[in-house]
OpenMM code with the backbone's topology and positions (N, CA, C; nanometers):
from openmm import Vec3, app, unit

residues = "MET VAL ILE PRO GLU MET LYS GLN ILE GLY PHE ILE ALA GLU SER VAL ARG ILE PRO THR THR THR GLY SER LEU ILE VAL LEU VAL ILE ASN LEU GLN ASP GLU ILE GLU ASN PRO VAL LYS ARG ASP LEU ILE ASN GLY ILE TYR ARG ARG TYR ALA GLU THR SER SER HIS LEU ILE TYR THR GLU GLU GLN ASN VAL SER SER ASP ILE ILE GLY MET PRO SER ALA ALA ALA ILE ILE GLU GLY THR GLU THR HIS THR ARG THR ALA LYS ILE ARG VAL ASN LEU ASN LYS VAL SER SER CYS ALA VAL LYS GLU GLY GLY SER SER TYR LEU ASP VAL PRO ILE THR GLN ALA VAL ILE TYR GLY TRP TYR ASP ASN GLU LEU GLY SER TYR THR ASN MET LEU GLY ASP LEU THR VAL THR ILE SER GLU ASN LEU VAL".split()
positions = [
    Vec3(0.1300, -0.1338, -0.0185),
    Vec3(0.0324, 0.0071, 0.0281),
    Vec3(0.0912, 0.1023, -0.0627),
    Vec3(0.2443, 0.1325, 0.0181),
    Vec3(0.3209, 0.2497, 0.0648),
    Vec3(0.3173, 0.2563, -0.0330),
    Vec3(0.4216, 0.1267, -0.1130),
    Vec3(0.4188, 0.1664, -0.2858),
    Vec3(0.3698, 0.1166, -0.3763),
    Vec3(0.2464, 0.1517, -0.4256),
    Vec3(0.1715, 0.0231, -0.5346),
    Vec3(0.2665, 0.0137, -0.5850),
    Vec3(0.3433, 0.0396, -0.6941),
    Vec3(0.4317, 0.0160, -0.7929),
    Vec3(0.5074, -0.1045, -0.7467),
    Vec3(0.5068, -0.1699, -0.6145),
    Vec3(0.5913, -0.2929, -0.5848),
    Vec3(0.5033, -0.3873, -0.6428),
    Vec3(0.3280, -0.4271, -0.6913),
    Vec3(0.2790, -0.5249, -0.6604),
    Vec3(0.3390, -0.5769, -0.8210),
    Vec3(0.4668, -0.5209, -0.8944),
    Vec3(0.4541, -0.5341, -1.0392),
    Vec3(0.6448, -0.6442, -0.9724),
    Vec3(0.6655, -0.5181, -0.9403),
    Vec3(0.8403, -0.5799, -0.9087),
    Vec3(0.8594, -0.7098, -0.8373),
    Vec3(0.6843, -0.6617, -0.6732),
    Vec3(0.8125, -0.7566, -0.6037),
    Vec3(0.8895, -0.7109, -0.4925),
    Vec3(0.9383, -0.8636, -0.3821),
    Vec3(1.0019, -0.8243, -0.2655),
    Vec3(0.9923, -0.9316, -0.2057),
    Vec3(1.1167, -0.9572, -0.1025),
    Vec3(1.1073, -1.0529, -0.0352),
    Vec3(1.1181, -0.9917, 0.1099),
    Vec3(1.0431, -1.0199, 0.2353),
    Vec3(1.0779, -0.9640, 0.3594),
    Vec3(1.1173, -1.0766, 0.4453),
    Vec3(1.1060, -1.0341, 0.5527),
    Vec3(1.1954, -1.1414, 0.6360),
    Vec3(1.1530, -1.0828, 0.7713),
    Vec3(0.9963, -1.1796, 0.8849),
    Vec3(1.0068, -1.1160, 1.0176),
    Vec3(1.0964, -1.1672, 1.1243),
    Vec3(1.2068, -1.1142, 1.1995),
    Vec3(1.2379, -1.1662, 1.2432),
    Vec3(1.2143, -1.1959, 1.4543),
    Vec3(1.1834, -1.2308, 1.4656),
    Vec3(1.1046, -1.3216, 1.6300),
    Vec3(1.1975, -1.2531, 1.7116),
    Vec3(1.2310, -1.1645, 1.7701),
    Vec3(1.3219, -1.1515, 1.9277),
    Vec3(1.2752, -1.1864, 2.0679),
    Vec3(1.3461, -1.2199, 2.1226),
    Vec3(1.3945, -1.2921, 2.2486),
    Vec3(1.3030, -1.1447, 2.3312),
    Vec3(1.1956, -1.1222, 2.3258),
    Vec3(1.0488, -1.0379, 2.4354),
    Vec3(0.9434, -1.1148, 2.4146),
    Vec3(0.8592, -1.0108, 2.4817),
    Vec3(0.7728, -1.0964, 2.4541),
    Vec3(0.6148, -1.0330, 2.2997),
    Vec3(0.7146, -0.9540, 2.2913),
    Vec3(0.5830, -0.8588, 2.1829),
    Vec3(0.6804, -0.8495, 2.0369),
    Vec3(0.6996, -0.7978, 2.0063),
    Vec3(0.8459, -0.7129, 1.9229),
    Vec3(0.8834, -0.8087, 1.8495),
    Vec3(0.9048, -0.7353, 1.7118),
    Vec3(0.9565, -0.8304, 1.5936),
    Vec3(0.9834, -0.7374, 1.5219),
    Vec3(1.1243, -0.7887, 1.4488),
    Vec3(1.2347, -0.6850, 1.3808),
    Vec3(1.1763, -0.7000, 1.2278),
    Vec3(1.0873, -0.6089, 1.1322),
    Vec3(1.1387, -0.6464, 0.9418),
    Vec3(1.2706, -0.6266, 0.9260),
    Vec3(1.2870, -0.6867, 0.8257),
    Vec3(1.3836, -0.6663, 0.7305),
    Vec3(1.3177, -0.7166, 0.5232),
    Vec3(1.3094, -0.5698, 0.5158),
    Vec3(1.2649, -0.5701, 0.3096),
    Vec3(1.3691, -0.5866, 0.2287),
    Vec3(1.3696, -0.6620, 0.1527),
    Vec3(1.4522, -0.6463, 0.0442),
    Vec3(1.4134, -0.6442, -0.0252),
    Vec3(1.4508, -0.5002, -0.1735),
    Vec3(1.3879, -0.5117, -0.2745),
    Vec3(1.5279, -0.4885, -0.3965),
    Vec3(1.4728, -0.6065, -0.5102),
    Vec3(1.6099, -0.5553, -0.5892),
    Vec3(1.4866, -0.4720, -0.7352),
    Vec3(1.5805, -0.3852, -0.7889),
    Vec3(1.4859, -0.3124, -0.8375),
    Vec3(1.5661, -0.3049, -0.9612),
    Vec3(1.5073, -0.3156, -1.0854),
    Vec3(1.5954, -0.3361, -1.2063),
    Vec3(1.6151, -0.1587, -1.2480),
    Vec3(1.7716, -0.1210, -1.2664),
    Vec3(1.7750, 0.0154, -1.2421),
    Vec3(1.8685, 0.0962, -1.3738),
    Vec3(1.8810, 0.2186, -1.2907),
    Vec3(1.9919, 0.2417, -1.4135),
    Vec3(2.1792, 0.2577, -1.3597),
    Vec3(2.2159, 0.2127, -1.3768),
    Vec3(2.3616, 0.2849, -1.3463),
    Vec3(2.4419, 0.4223, -1.3247),
    Vec3(2.3743, 0.4826, -1.4033),
    Vec3(2.4206, 0.6136, -1.4063),
    Vec3(2.3526, 0.6862, -1.3413),
    Vec3(2.2288, 0.6942, -1.2828),
    Vec3(2.1120, 0.7401, -1.1759),
    Vec3(2.0463, 0.6580, -1.0898),
    Vec3(2.1281, 0.5438, -0.9931),
    Vec3(2.0335, 0.4457, -0.9116),
    Vec3(1.9617, 0.5026, -0.7855),
    Vec3(1.9065, 0.4132, -0.7490),
    Vec3(1.8083, 0.4666, -0.6735),
    Vec3(1.8484, 0.4101, -0.5495),
    Vec3(1.9115, 0.5494, -0.4343),
    Vec3(1.9975, 0.5453, -0.3078),
    Vec3(1.8427, 0.5426, -0.2023),
    Vec3(1.9033, 0.5288, -0.0125),
    Vec3(1.8726, 0.5708, 0.0976),
    Vec3(1.7844, 0.6878, 0.0979),
    Vec3(1.8384, 0.7818, 0.0319),
    Vec3(1.7664, 0.8789, 0.0527),
    Vec3(1.6393, 0.9215, -0.0494),
    Vec3(1.6176, 0.7884, -0.1508),
    Vec3(1.4916, 0.8395, -0.2172),
    Vec3(1.3964, 0.7656, -0.1677),
    Vec3(1.4269, 0.6224, -0.0963),
    Vec3(1.3292, 0.5649, -0.0451),
    Vec3(1.2946, 0.6297, 0.1064),
    Vec3(1.4393, 0.6689, 0.1644),
    Vec3(1.3653, 0.6924, 0.3361),
    Vec3(1.2683, 0.8157, 0.2246),
    Vec3(1.2995, 0.8678, 0.2051),
    Vec3(1.2462, 0.9894, 0.1707),
    Vec3(1.0840, 0.9657, 0.1820),
    Vec3(1.0699, 0.8249, 0.0682),
    Vec3(0.9602, 0.7901, 0.0510),
    Vec3(0.8358, 0.7958, 0.1473),
    Vec3(0.9521, 0.6893, 0.3221),
    Vec3(0.8364, 0.6213, 0.4061),
    Vec3(0.8237, 0.8280, 0.4702),
    Vec3(0.9401, 0.8792, 0.4933),
    Vec3(0.9372, 1.0052, 0.5497),
    Vec3(0.7964, 1.0845, 0.5253),
    Vec3(0.7769, 1.0884, 0.4044),
    Vec3(0.6273, 1.1397, 0.3490),
    Vec3(0.5279, 1.0949, 0.4032),
    Vec3(0.5205, 0.9200, 0.3728),
    Vec3(0.3918, 0.8476, 0.4352),
    Vec3(0.3423, 0.8572, 0.5343),
    Vec3(0.4633, 0.8757, 0.6060),
    Vec3(0.4884, 0.8913, 0.7753),
    Vec3(0.4072, 1.0058, 0.8503),
    Vec3(0.4257, 1.1327, 0.7704),
    Vec3(0.3758, 1.2636, 0.7588),
    Vec3(0.2457, 1.2521, 0.7511),
    Vec3(0.1577, 1.1267, 0.6728),
    Vec3(-0.0168, 1.1545, 0.6445),
    Vec3(-0.0359, 1.0676, 0.7141),
    Vec3(-0.0037, 0.9307, 0.7710),
    Vec3(-0.0134, 0.8081, 0.8150),
    Vec3(0.0033, 0.7909, 0.9566),
    Vec3(-0.1012, 0.7559, 1.0179),
    Vec3(-0.0759, 0.7070, 1.1730),
    Vec3(-0.0419, 0.5441, 1.1271),
    Vec3(-0.0643, 0.4768, 1.0560),
    Vec3(0.0219, 0.3501, 1.1177),
    Vec3(0.2097, 0.3355, 1.0617),
    Vec3(0.2622, 0.4401, 1.0507),
    Vec3(0.3578, 0.4194, 1.0187),
    Vec3(0.4433, 0.5239, 1.0579),
    Vec3(0.5603, 0.5055, 1.1109),
    Vec3(0.6445, 0.5728, 1.2273),
    Vec3(0.7894, 0.6219, 1.1049),
    Vec3(0.8994, 0.6995, 1.1193),
    Vec3(0.9517, 0.6554, 1.0403),
    Vec3(1.0778, 0.7680, 1.1515),
    Vec3(1.1545, 0.7189, 1.1843),
    Vec3(1.2536, 0.7484, 1.2341),
    Vec3(1.4051, 0.6967, 1.1555),
    Vec3(1.5199, 0.8647, 1.2244),
    Vec3(1.6342, 0.8336, 1.1992),
    Vec3(1.7227, 0.7839, 1.3431),
    Vec3(1.6483, 0.7054, 1.4035),
    Vec3(1.7417, 0.7252, 1.5553),
    Vec3(1.6949, 0.5519, 1.5575),
    Vec3(1.7615, 0.4722, 1.6076),
    Vec3(1.8033, 0.3287, 1.5657),
    Vec3(1.7503, 0.3319, 1.7260),
    Vec3(1.6021, 0.2037, 1.7180),
    Vec3(1.5819, 0.1199, 1.8498),
    Vec3(1.5462, 0.0571, 1.8891),
    Vec3(1.5531, -0.0244, 1.9959),
    Vec3(1.5942, -0.1709, 2.0056),
    Vec3(1.4489, -0.1972, 2.0921),
    Vec3(1.3972, -0.3497, 2.0682),
    Vec3(1.2875, -0.3653, 2.1321),
    Vec3(1.2206, -0.3700, 2.2226),
    Vec3(1.2691, -0.2932, 2.3188),
    Vec3(1.1887, -0.1864, 2.4027),
    Vec3(1.0783, -0.1130, 2.3924),
    Vec3(1.2106, -0.0504, 2.2982),
    Vec3(1.1327, 0.1181, 2.2326),
    Vec3(1.0249, 0.0771, 2.1533),
    Vec3(1.0011, -0.0165, 2.1305),
    Vec3(0.8450, -0.0346, 2.0235),
    Vec3(0.7278, -0.0712, 2.0939),
    Vec3(0.7599, -0.1695, 2.1939),
    Vec3(0.6184, -0.2309, 2.3195),
    Vec3(0.5958, -0.1665, 2.3078),
    Vec3(0.4043, -0.1468, 2.2627),
    Vec3(0.2937, -0.1201, 2.3084),
    Vec3(0.3221, -0.0016, 2.2529),
    Vec3(0.3915, 0.0587, 2.1281),
    Vec3(0.3647, 0.1569, 2.0642),
    Vec3(0.2059, 0.1404, 2.0123),
    Vec3(0.1441, 0.2459, 2.0660),
    Vec3(-0.0041, 0.2363, 2.0089),
    Vec3(-0.0209, 0.1988, 1.8674),
    Vec3(0.0584, 0.2910, 1.7858),
    Vec3(-0.0692, 0.3433, 1.6407),
    Vec3(0.0092, 0.2870, 1.5596),
    Vec3(0.1394, 0.2357, 1.5388),
    Vec3(0.2078, 0.2235, 1.4208),
    Vec3(0.2026, 0.0610, 1.3930),
    Vec3(0.1812, 0.0487, 1.2850),
    Vec3(0.2603, -0.0843, 1.1910),
    Vec3(0.3928, -0.1193, 1.2213),
    Vec3(0.4446, -0.0315, 1.2384),
    Vec3(0.5226, -0.0278, 1.1688),
    Vec3(0.6025, 0.1181, 1.1930),
    Vec3(0.8020, 0.1180, 1.2658),
    Vec3(0.8271, 0.2117, 1.2630),
    Vec3(1.0085, 0.1872, 1.1579),
    Vec3(1.0125, 0.2429, 1.0776),
    Vec3(1.0819, 0.2100, 0.9620),
    Vec3(1.2176, 0.3890, 1.0350),
    Vec3(1.3506, 0.2318, 1.0515),
    Vec3(1.4632, 0.3122, 1.0788),
    Vec3(1.5265, 0.3725, 0.9582),
    Vec3(1.5550, 0.4599, 0.9040),
    Vec3(1.6154, 0.5352, 0.8365),
    Vec3(1.7559, 0.4830, 0.7744),
    Vec3(1.8217, 0.5054, 0.8950),
    Vec3(1.9708, 0.4863, 0.9476),
    Vec3(2.0075, 0.3239, 0.8771),
    Vec3(1.9455, 0.2506, 0.9013),
    Vec3(2.0359, 0.0758, 0.8276),
    Vec3(1.9357, 0.1244, 0.7497),
    Vec3(1.8889, 0.1924, 0.6598),
    Vec3(1.8669, 0.1718, 0.5238),
    Vec3(1.9609, 0.1768, 0.4088),
    Vec3(1.9950, 0.0531, 0.3144),
    Vec3(2.0842, 0.0663, 0.2702),
    Vec3(2.0660, 0.0003, 0.0891),
    Vec3(2.1682, 0.1113, -0.0134),
    Vec3(2.1381, -0.0007, -0.1685),
    Vec3(2.2651, 0.0069, -0.1603),
    Vec3(2.2868, -0.0982, -0.2612),
    Vec3(2.3988, -0.1408, -0.3562),
    Vec3(2.3432, -0.1709, -0.5135),
    Vec3(2.4227, -0.0686, -0.6256),
    Vec3(2.4351, -0.0812, -0.7263),
    Vec3(2.5603, -0.1799, -0.8156),
    Vec3(2.4512, -0.3121, -0.8705),
    Vec3(2.5421, -0.3649, -0.9541),
    Vec3(2.5243, -0.4059, -1.0591),
    Vec3(2.5726, -0.4419, -1.1969),
    Vec3(2.5784, -0.5157, -1.3372),
    Vec3(2.5174, -0.6568, -1.2938),
    Vec3(2.4205, -0.7338, -1.3254),
    Vec3(2.4327, -0.8706, -1.3294),
    Vec3(2.4727, -0.8446, -1.5091),
    Vec3(2.5049, -0.9583, -1.5032),
    Vec3(2.5242, -1.0272, -1.6213),
    Vec3(2.4543, -1.2023, -1.6386),
    Vec3(2.3917, -1.1505, -1.7670),
    Vec3(2.2784, -1.2600, -1.7943),
    Vec3(2.3592, -1.3282, -1.9499),
    Vec3(2.3029, -1.5070, -1.9368),
    Vec3(2.3743, -1.5338, -2.0259),
    Vec3(2.2664, -1.5445, -2.0845),
    Vec3(2.2205, -1.5146, -2.2219),
    Vec3(2.0916, -1.4900, -2.3188),
    Vec3(2.0498, -1.6165, -2.3837),
    Vec3(2.1797, -1.7128, -2.3767),
    Vec3(2.1960, -1.8905, -2.4595),
    Vec3(2.0877, -1.9653, -2.3252),
    Vec3(2.0294, -1.8917, -2.2117),
    Vec3(2.0464, -2.0176, -2.0512),
    Vec3(1.8876, -1.9203, -2.0682),
    Vec3(1.8474, -1.8056, -2.1408),
    Vec3(1.7368, -1.7773, -2.0647),
    Vec3(1.6644, -1.8377, -2.2766),
    Vec3(1.5165, -1.9071, -2.2236),
    Vec3(1.4549, -2.0044, -2.3352),
    Vec3(1.3710, -1.9110, -2.3840),
    Vec3(1.3543, -1.8376, -2.3734),
    Vec3(1.2534, -1.7529, -2.4703),
    Vec3(1.2913, -1.6444, -2.5286),
    Vec3(1.4503, -1.6203, -2.5356),
    Vec3(1.5143, -1.5108, -2.5524),
    Vec3(1.6065, -1.5625, -2.7292),
    Vec3(1.6407, -1.5220, -2.8241),
    Vec3(1.6450, -1.6185, -2.9784),
    Vec3(1.7744, -1.4441, -2.9701),
    Vec3(1.9183, -1.5124, -3.0089),
    Vec3(1.9894, -1.4191, -2.9372),
    Vec3(2.0686, -1.4957, -3.1763),
    Vec3(2.0623, -1.3226, -3.1874),
    Vec3(2.1155, -1.3304, -3.3261),
    Vec3(2.2652, -1.3474, -3.3723),
    Vec3(2.2697, -1.4611, -3.4769),
    Vec3(2.4320, -1.4639, -3.5462),
    Vec3(2.4810, -1.3742, -3.4730),
    Vec3(2.6015, -1.4413, -3.4351),
    Vec3(2.7027, -1.3332, -3.4587),
    Vec3(2.6641, -1.1763, -3.3510),
    Vec3(2.5411, -1.1418, -3.2376),
    Vec3(2.5622, -1.0825, -3.1378),
    Vec3(2.5914, -1.1817, -3.0614),
    Vec3(2.6300, -1.0608, -2.9537),
    Vec3(2.5857, -1.0788, -2.8009),
    Vec3(2.5010, -1.2122, -2.7075),
    Vec3(2.6235, -1.2906, -2.6598),
    Vec3(2.5306, -1.3615, -2.5574),
    Vec3(2.5164, -1.3595, -2.4809),
    Vec3(2.5394, -1.2349, -2.4290),
    Vec3(2.5618, -1.1897, -2.2637),
    Vec3(2.5095, -1.0349, -2.2669),
    Vec3(2.4244, -0.9966, -2.1614),
    Vec3(2.3316, -0.8709, -2.1614),
    Vec3(2.3790, -0.8794, -1.9436),
    Vec3(2.4934, -0.7174, -2.0546),
    Vec3(2.4456, -0.6997, -1.8534),
    Vec3(2.3413, -0.6025, -1.8463),
    Vec3(2.2579, -0.6540, -1.7004),
    Vec3(2.1572, -0.5621, -1.6460),
    Vec3(2.2412, -0.4982, -1.4715),
    Vec3(2.1715, -0.3318, -1.4841),
    Vec3(2.2098, -0.3370, -1.3505),
    Vec3(2.0617, -0.3501, -1.2514),
    Vec3(2.1606, -0.3548, -1.0886),
    Vec3(2.0049, -0.3213, -1.0491),
    Vec3(2.0619, -0.2966, -0.9389),
    Vec3(1.9787, -0.2272, -0.8690),
    Vec3(1.9838, -0.1834, -0.7177),
    Vec3(1.9304, -0.2635, -0.6201),
    Vec3(1.9927, -0.2840, -0.5584),
    Vec3(1.9033, -0.3658, -0.3937),
    Vec3(1.9526, -0.3408, -0.3041),
    Vec3(1.8033, -0.2977, -0.2717),
    Vec3(1.8083, -0.2126, -0.0996),
    Vec3(1.6949, -0.2853, -0.0116),
    Vec3(1.7515, -0.2563, 0.1295),
    Vec3(1.7293, -0.3085, 0.2636),
    Vec3(1.7217, -0.2093, 0.3091),
    Vec3(1.5527, -0.2230, 0.3712),
    Vec3(1.5179, -0.1610, 0.4171),
    Vec3(1.4238, -0.2376, 0.6096),
    Vec3(1.4820, -0.1785, 0.7264),
    Vec3(1.4468, -0.1950, 0.8140),
    Vec3(1.3648, -0.1936, 0.9378),
    Vec3(1.3006, -0.2041, 0.9563),
    Vec3(1.1316, -0.2324, 1.0645),
    Vec3(1.0988, -0.3043, 1.2031),
    Vec3(1.0571, -0.1628, 1.2646),
    Vec3(0.9715, -0.2570, 1.4556),
    Vec3(0.8501, -0.3005, 1.4086),
    Vec3(0.7813, -0.3650, 1.4821),
    Vec3(0.6958, -0.3489, 1.4519),
    Vec3(0.6306, -0.4640, 1.6162),
    Vec3(0.5435, -0.4158, 1.6756),
    Vec3(0.4801, -0.4406, 1.8259),
    Vec3(0.3594, -0.5669, 1.7587),
    Vec3(0.4220, -0.7303, 1.7667),
    Vec3(0.3124, -0.8113, 1.7753),
    Vec3(0.2488, -0.8308, 1.7329),
    Vec3(0.1845, -0.8067, 1.9163),
    Vec3(0.1308, -0.8024, 1.9636),
    Vec3(0.0114, -0.7218, 2.0668),
    Vec3(0.0757, -0.6486, 2.1960),
    Vec3(0.0285, -0.5946, 2.2520),
    Vec3(-0.0066, -0.4297, 2.2081),
    Vec3(0.0860, -0.4135, 2.1523),
    Vec3(0.0530, -0.2531, 2.0693),
    Vec3(-0.0304, -0.2307, 1.9730),
    Vec3(0.1053, -0.2301, 1.8410),
    Vec3(0.0223, -0.2045, 1.6986),
    Vec3(-0.1074, -0.3456, 1.6652),
    Vec3(-0.0954, -0.4462, 1.6893),
    Vec3(-0.1542, -0.4929, 1.6502),
    Vec3(-0.2724, -0.4606, 1.6466),
    Vec3(-0.2975, -0.4627, 1.8138),
    Vec3(-0.4612, -0.4834, 1.9346),
    Vec3(-0.4789, -0.3639, 1.9004),
    Vec3(-0.4374, -0.2183, 1.8755),
    Vec3(-0.4602, -0.0850, 1.8641),
    Vec3(-0.5594, -0.1050, 1.7199),
    Vec3(-0.5046, -0.1166, 1.5962),
    Vec3(-0.5379, -0.1277, 1.5033),
    Vec3(-0.6890, -0.2863, 1.4753),
    Vec3(-0.6307, -0.3757, 1.5061),
    Vec3(-0.8127, -0.4361, 1.5752),
    Vec3(-0.9095, -0.3795, 1.5536),
    Vec3(-0.8537, -0.3351, 1.6896),
    Vec3(-0.9487, -0.2074, 1.6901),
    Vec3(-1.0020, -0.1582, 1.6673),
    Vec3(-0.9190, -0.0432, 1.5914),
    Vec3(-0.9444, 0.0290, 1.4707),
    Vec3(-1.0644, -0.0060, 1.3335),
    Vec3(-0.9878, -0.1235, 1.3215),
    Vec3(-1.0702, -0.1765, 1.2170),
    Vec3(-1.1892, -0.2687, 1.2261),
    Vec3(-1.2063, -0.3081, 1.3499),
    Vec3(-1.3228, -0.3583, 1.3939),
    Vec3(-1.4542, -0.2745, 1.3769),
    Vec3(-1.3910, -0.1195, 1.4749),
    Vec3(-1.5524, 0.0031, 1.5058),
    Vec3(-1.5294, 0.1007, 1.3483),
    Vec3(-1.4287, 0.0667, 1.2646),
    Vec3(-1.4612, 0.0877, 1.0972),
    Vec3(-1.5582, 0.0123, 1.0725),
    Vec3(-1.5219, -0.0759, 1.0551),
    Vec3(-1.6162, -0.2308, 1.0238),
    Vec3(-1.7937, -0.1775, 1.0853),
    Vec3(-1.7912, -0.1253, 1.2109),
    Vec3(-1.9315, -0.0760, 1.2745),
    Vec3(-1.9514, 0.0004, 1.2561),
    Vec3(-1.8611, 0.1157, 1.2040),
    Vec3(-1.9354, 0.2055, 1.1971),
    Vec3(-2.0223, 0.2568, 1.0449),
    Vec3(-1.9511, 0.1401, 0.9302),
    Vec3(-1.9957, 0.1115, 0.8179),
    Vec3(-2.1429, 0.0276, 0.7731),
    Vec3(-2.1451, -0.0507, 0.8294),
    Vec3(-2.2823, -0.1565, 0.8678),
    Vec3(-2.4125, -0.1161, 0.8392),
    Vec3(-2.4647, -0.1340, 0.7646),
    Vec3(-2.5934, -0.0648, 0.7250),
    Vec3(-2.6814, -0.1379, 0.8031),
] * unit.nanometer
topology = app.Topology()
chain = topology.addChain("A")
for resn in residues:
    res = topology.addResidue(resn, chain)
    for name in ("N", "CA", "C"):
        topology.addAtom(name, app.Element.getBySymbol(name[0]), res)
């Protein structure tokens, strides 16, 4: 919902259960086909989260590092994004077109294609039991009951 374009790109995210009663850490990894001359940088990604956090009650953006005890019981945030931990790397990946079944390499043409890819890693915290989940479930219940005819 934060980045609608991601529906077509896809991503991998992992949630790490840490040894506390409720806190968890999100590690979001995104691989983007990019431009080597002007790649996606952490400032762009953090800017997207920062702008969304200004208008949403479900996301908090911070430049401070957190620990699990900082987020336990936080009532309104689905996630707290740590901008200091956002990292990006851009490199070229060499694709052998002869191994891609849908590609036909013209005779005499190069069978390799260099594709610039940027990998972005974003970290966020959430309270999966006490604060955010319970409060957001309550908000959803109120919204549903208000919209029932």
